[in-house]
N, C-alpha and C positions, 0 to 999 in steps of 0.2 A: 605464331603459336597456336595454330588451329588444328594441326594434325594430332591424332590420338595415338599415344604409344601403346604397345602391346605388352601385357604382363600375363604370363601363364596362370591360368586358374581364375582369371577375372575378365568380365566383359565390361569394358569401359563405356559408360552411357554419355556423359557430358562433362565439360569442365566446370568446376564450381568456383574456382578462383586461382590466382597465382601471385607470387611475390618475387623478391629478388633472387631467391635461391631454389624455389620449388613451384610445382603446379599441383593443384588438388582436383581430383575427379570424383564424380559419382560413379561407382562401379558395382557390378553384381558379382558376388563371390559364388562361383558355380557349385562347388562341393556342398557348401552349407546353405545355399539358396537364400542369401540375404544381401541387402544393399549395404555398402560400406563407403567410407571416404578413403580414397586412395591418394596418398601424397607421394610424389615422385621428385627426386632431386634432379635439377636441370643437368642434362648430359655434359654441358660445358664445365660443370663444377665437380664432375666425378673424379677428377684428378687433384682437386683442391683438398689437401689433407685436413685443414681446419674445418671447412664446410662439411666434409664427409664425417668427421668425428662429431661435429655438432648435430648432424642429422641422425646419426646412430644414437647419440646421447639422448636426444629428445625422446626417441622410442623407448629406450631402456629405462630412462628416468620415470616417464609417465606409466610404463608398464608395472612399475613397483608400487604404484599408488592406487589402491582400490578404495574409491570414495564416490558417493553418488553425485558429487559436484566436480569431479575430475574426469577428463576424457578417458575412455577405455581403448587401449591399444590391442589390436588383434594379432598383427603379424608384422614382421620386418624381413626384407630379403633383397635379392638382386636378380635381375633377369635381362640377359643380353645387354649388359652395360647400364641398365636402369636400376638405380637404388630406390627402393620404395618402402613405405610402411602403410599399413591399413589400420583404420580406427573406426569407431562407431560413427554412423552418419546422423548428423543432427539437423533435423528438418525445420527448426524454428527460427533460423537466421541468427544474427548476432546482435549484441548490445549496440554495436556500431550502427547497424541498420535501424534499430529502434530510436537511437538518438537523431539520426538523419530524418526519420519520419516524424519525430517529436510525438511518439506514442507511449512514453513512459510516464506513469503517475508517481507521486511521491512514495507511496507505499511499496510499489513494485521496485523502485530504485533502492529503497532501504532493505527490502527483503533480499534483493539480489546481492547487495553488499554483504549481508549476514551470511548468505550461503557460501559466497566466495571466501569470506573470512574463515568460515568453518573448514573449507577445503585447504586453505593456506596453513591453518593451525595443524591440520592432519599432516600435510606435507612437511611442515617444520618438525613435527614429532619424528619424522623419518630422516631428518637432517637435510631437508631440501628447501631452498628459498627460490622463488620463481624469477624475480627480477625483470619481468616484462609484462606487468599488468596494464592492459589497455582495452578499449571497447571491442576491438577486433579479435581479442583472445578470449572472449567470453561468448560462447554460443548458447543456443537454447534448444532444448528438446521440444518435441511436439506439444508436450503438456506445459511448457513454459519454464521447466527447470533449468537454471543457469549452470553451465558446465565450463570449467577452466581448461584451456588447452595451450599448446605450444610451450613445452618445457625445453626448447632448444638452447636457451642461455641460462637455464636454471643452474644454481650453484649448490653443490653438495658440500655442506659445511664440514670443515675439517679435512677436506680432500686436498691433496698436494697437486693434483692435475689442474691445469689452468688453461684450457683450450680456448676460452672466450676472452681472456684478458691479454691481448697482444698490443697494448699501448692505446686501446680505445675504450671509452665508456660504453658498454653495451646496454641497450634498452631503447626506449622511444622517448626523445627529449621532452615531449609534452607531459610525460608522466613520471619522469625520473626523479628520485629523491636527491637532495643536496649532497648526501654522502656518496651516492652512486655516481653523481656527476664528478665529484672530486676524486673518485677512484679509491675511496677509503674502504676499510673492511666492513662488510655488510652482515646484517642479520635479518630476521623476519620483519623488523620494523620498516625496512625499506619498502616492502610490499604494502604495508599499512599506509605509507605516504602515497604511493601510487594509487591505491584504492580511494584515498581521500580526494585526489585530483579527479579520479573517475566519478566519484559520487557527486562532486561539484558539477561536473559536466552533465551527469544524468538528471540532476535537479533543474539546471538552468539552460541546458542545451548549448552551453558556451564553455570554451576552454579558459581556465583562469589566467594562464600565462601564454601569451602569443608574441611572436616576433618575426623579423624578416629572415632570420637564420637560426640554426641550432644553438649557436653561441649566445645570442641574445636571450633565447628562451631559457637556456641553462643558467645564465646570470640572474634572471628573474626568480628562478627556483631557489637560488642560493640567498639572494639579497632582499627580495620584495615580499611583503606579507600577502597572504591569500586575500583576494578581493572579497568584500562582504557580500553575503547573499542578498537577493532582493527582499524587501520588507515582508512579503508573504511567506518567505522561507526562513526567516530569522530564527525560528525555533530549532533549526538544524545547524546553526552556526557553531555551537559548542562541539558537535560531532566533527564537523569539518576542521575546526581549529585543532582538536585533539589528534586528528589523523595526519595533519599537514604541518605540525610543528617542525621548525627548521632543524632542531637538534633531536636526534633519536631519543635522548634521555627525557625530553619533554613530551614525547609522543605516546599515544596509546600503544601499549607494549605488545599486545597480541589480539588475535581474533576474538577470543572469549571476552576480553574486556570491552572490545568494540561492540560486540553483540549485546552485552549488558547495558552499555550506554544507549544504544539504539532502542532497545526494549523499554528502557526507562523513559526515553523521550517520547516514544509512541504511547506509552501508558499515560504520561502526563497530558498529552494531547487528547487522549480519550476522556480523561477526567474533565478537561476543559469543555469538551463537547457535551458531556453529561450535565455539567453545571449549567451550560447554556440552555439545554433542553428543559432544565428544572427552573430556569429563571422565570420571573413574572411574565405572563403571556402579553403579547403586544398585537396591535392591529386587529384583525378579525377575532382573535382569541379573546382580546379584551372585551369586545362587544358581546361575545358569547357569555363571558363571566358576568358582565353587568346585567345582561338579560336574565341569566339564571337567578341572580340575586333579586331582581325585580319580580320574577315569577314567584319566588319564595315569599316575598313580602306581600304580594297580592293574594296568594293562597292564605296567608296568615290573616289578612283583612277579611277575606271571605268566610273563614272559619269563625272568627270573632263575631262577624255580622250574624251568621246563622245561630251562633250560641246566644247572642243578645236577644234575638227574637224568638228563641226557644224552638227552632225548627231545623231538622236535618235536611228538609226539602230544599231550602235555599242553598245549602252547601252542595247538594246533589246537582242543582242547576249549574253551579260553577263547574263541578267535575264533568258534567255532560258536555260542557262547552269545550273542555280539554280532555278528551277521552284517555290520554296517556296518564292523567292524574288518578284515574280509577284503579290503576295497577300499583300505585304508590302505597307502600306499607304504612307510611305516615298518614296518608289520606284515609286509608281504611280504619286506622286507629281513631282518627278524629271523627269519622262518620259514626263509628260504634259509640264513641263518647257522646255524640249528639243524640243518638237514638236512645241511649240509656237515660239521658237527661229528660228526653221527651216523655218517657214512661213514668217519670216521677210526678207526684201531685203538684199542680201549679199553685204557688203561694201568692203570686202576683198576677195581675192582669197583663196579658201580653201587650207589647207596644201596639198602639193603633197604627193603622195604615198611613194616617196623615203625619205621623211622627217618624216614619222611616225615611232616612236620607242615604241614598246609595251613590250620590254624585262623587264621593271621595274615593271610590274604588277604581284604580287605574286599569286600563285595558292591557291585556297580555298579548305578547307575540306568540302565535301558535304555529306549530310545524305544518298544519294543514289550513285550508281556508276556514276562517273563523265564521262560526254561526252566531249571529247576534244574540245576546242574552236578553230574553224577553221578560223583563220584570213588569208584566201587565198587571192591571188592578186585580184580575182574576187570579193570576199566579201568586201575587203578594198576599191576597186574602187567604189563599191556600197555605202559603208559607207561614202566615201569622195566625193560623186558626187557634181558637181558644182550647 
């Protein structure tokens, strides 16, 4: 499968991937001078009526859907026995790639599901259900926008044509809903189930139901409950449970309800984070709070000391030791108060120097190197002047 086919009007650059019925190439559309993804049906299947109709149906179905999260189809045609369709080229890889690389965070996973849910609601409004939601069918644009593709087995609700139901349950066993496995009538809730399995995988990087063969996996989808999420992801369990309920009647009914539940969950998590940031500080923050309280208490002692000896100079000595205190509005008020008191006539003799005891004033932690407070006899005489 190394040779490149020739399609008129396109210059094929390289193969991007292949499946059981087609190959996809990166091609340059010569007339419009743009790169596109060129999907070509395998020549060996060109005479297979079912495969041919499915290939054409994929193009026509997707072409009817104009939505930012649904692949854009450009053209469909046939050239020298090669049936092809062209669509927008998505440079960001697939969700399948991100899962393998384990590069999905919780928020990205949930926002991706919201976008695809919106796309599926839109498709459903046009009477279409996808029926094959899986990581490989969600690609990413260069800016990270998720895009749903491969409407090859999509079901047009109310249609009498049934080209995909020839005795087989179409879809990918790992992501199929119980009703899809049983071959029952489907509606949009089957895609919700598949997205629930996908979301579980995006969050945990694990498939919830595995087995040696498709029958075993299908049986688990029908009979076994969804495995619980790891403890750190428990907050998303209600979303997973609502999406993967075994009965469609018990399941989240559409994308709008799913988006509402996701937003509610994310909002609740945000409130928890906010409450955590507003909780009493711990560790280093506790030390800072304690020190701040000690500083305030020491400043109060210094003010009362200066007030008792009737001198603003003693308070200034304190403020000069911690220059940031000079800019405190409270400190300025207190200093003004002391200066006003100093200007009043003295009714009592000031405290004598022998009666001044400053040993009870605790030392403060300073943001810069501390300058020792020099309560020398000369300074104290000055502070206690008559």
